[in-house]
C-alpha positions in Angstrom: 0.2 -0.1 0.1 1.3 3.6 -0.6 -0.6 6.5 0.9 -0.4 9.7 -1.0 -1.0 13.4 0.5 -1.5 16.4 -1.4 -0.7 19.9 -0.3 -0.2 23.2 -1.7 -3.6 24.3 -3.2 -4.9 27.8 -2.8 -6.5 30.9 -4.5 -4.0 32.6 -7.1 -4.9 35.3 -9.6 -4.5 34.3 -13.5 -1.0 34.3 -14.2 0.2 33.4 -11.3 1.8 29.9 -9.9 1.8 27.6 -7.3 3.9 24.6 -6.4 1.8 21.3 -5.3 3.5 18.3 -3.5 2.6 14.8 -2.9 4.3 12.7 0.0 4.2 9.3 -0.3 4.3 6.7 2.8 3.9 2.9 2.8 6.0 1.5 -0.3 8.9 2.5 -1.6 8.6 5.6 -3.2 11.5 5.5 -5.9 9.4 2.1 -7.6 6.6 3.9 -8.6 5.7 6.4 -11.8 4.1 8.9 -10.1 1.1 11.3 -12.1 -1.0 14.1 -11.4 -4.6 14.7 -12.6 -7.0 17.0 -12.4 -11.0 17.5 -12.2 -13.0 20.6 -12.3 -16.5 20.8 -11.3 -18.9 18.8 -13.9 -15.9 17.5 -15.7 -14.0 14.4 -16.2 -11.1 13.9 -14.5 -7.7 14.7 -16.8 -3.9 14.1 -17.1 -1.8 16.7 -16.3 1.6 15.2 -15.7 3.7 12.1 -15.0 7.0 11.5 -14.2 9.0 7.7 -14.4 10.6 6.1 -11.3 14.0 7.9 -11.8 12.7 11.1 -13.5 13.9 9.9 -16.7 11.0 10.2 -18.5 8.2 12.9 -18.3 5.2 13.2 -19.8 2.5 16.3 -20.2 -1.0 17.1 -21.1 -0.8 19.8 -24.0 -3.1 21.7 -22.1 -0.3 22.2 -19.7 3.0 21.9 -21.4 5.2 25.2 -21.1 3.3 26.1 -18.2 3.2 23.3 -15.5 6.5 21.2 -14.4 6.6 18.1 -12.6 9.7 16.8 -10.5 10.5 14.3 -7.8 12.5 14.1 -4.9 13.3 10.4 -3.9 15.0 10.7 -0.7 11.9 12.7 0.3 9.4 10.8 -1.3 7.8 13.7 -3.0 6.8 14.4 -6.4 6.2 18.2 -7.0 4.2 19.9 -9.7 4.9 23.6 -10.3 1.7 25.4 -12.3 3.0 28.8 -13.5 1.0 31.4 -15.8 -2.4 29.8 -14.4 -5.5 30.4 -16.2 -8.8 30.1 -14.5 -9.0 27.1 -16.7 -6.6 25.2 -15.0 -8.9 25.6 -11.4 -10.0 22.1 -10.4 -9.2 19.4 -7.8 -5.4 18.5 -8.4 -4.6 14.7 -7.1 -1.7 12.9 -7.6 -1.5 8.8 -8.1 1.0 6.4 -8.1 1.3 3.3 -10.3 4.2 0.6 -10.5 7.1 2.6 -12.3 8.6 -1.2 -13.9 5.2 -1.8 -15.6 4.7 2.0 -16.7 6.5 5.2 -17.2 5.1 8.2 -18.3 1.4 6.8 -17.6 -1.5 9.4 -19.0 -4.2 7.0 -18.4 -5.8 7.5 -15.0 -7.4 3.5 -14.7 -3.8 2.4 -15.1 -3.0 4.0 -11.3 -3.1 2.1 -8.2 -2.9 4.6 -5.5 -4.7 8.4 -5.2 -4.5 10.9 -2.9 -7.2 13.1 -1.3 -6.8 15.9 -3.7 -5.7 19.4 -3.4 -8.2 22.5 -4.7 -6.4 25.0 -6.8 -8.6 28.2 -7.4 -7.6 30.6 -10.4 -9.4 34.0 -10.0 -9.6 35.8 -13.4 
């Protein structure tokens, strides 16, 4: 089992930045590919970014490419998502997720992930 806890969400003006963190406990963090997904009210959960076990493979959704940056610190059991140039349409609950990193490197499909955090709210004012 892996437990995931997100933090760092909040209210920010359009054009602003936030850094989300997701800290894992349980099994060896470095064995997992980590992903960030988001879900806005009335919409389906969508992929934002993913990073492989060692960080060698990174995958972004087109909607966030160039504005968001995913990274990880395996010594701290933490994955980060830096959100820059935020737009009102980026407002959502952001979730981190984990999947066996020996099975998938930059997984973008939510159903492939085994473990999920509770989410952190990001609100962007225009």
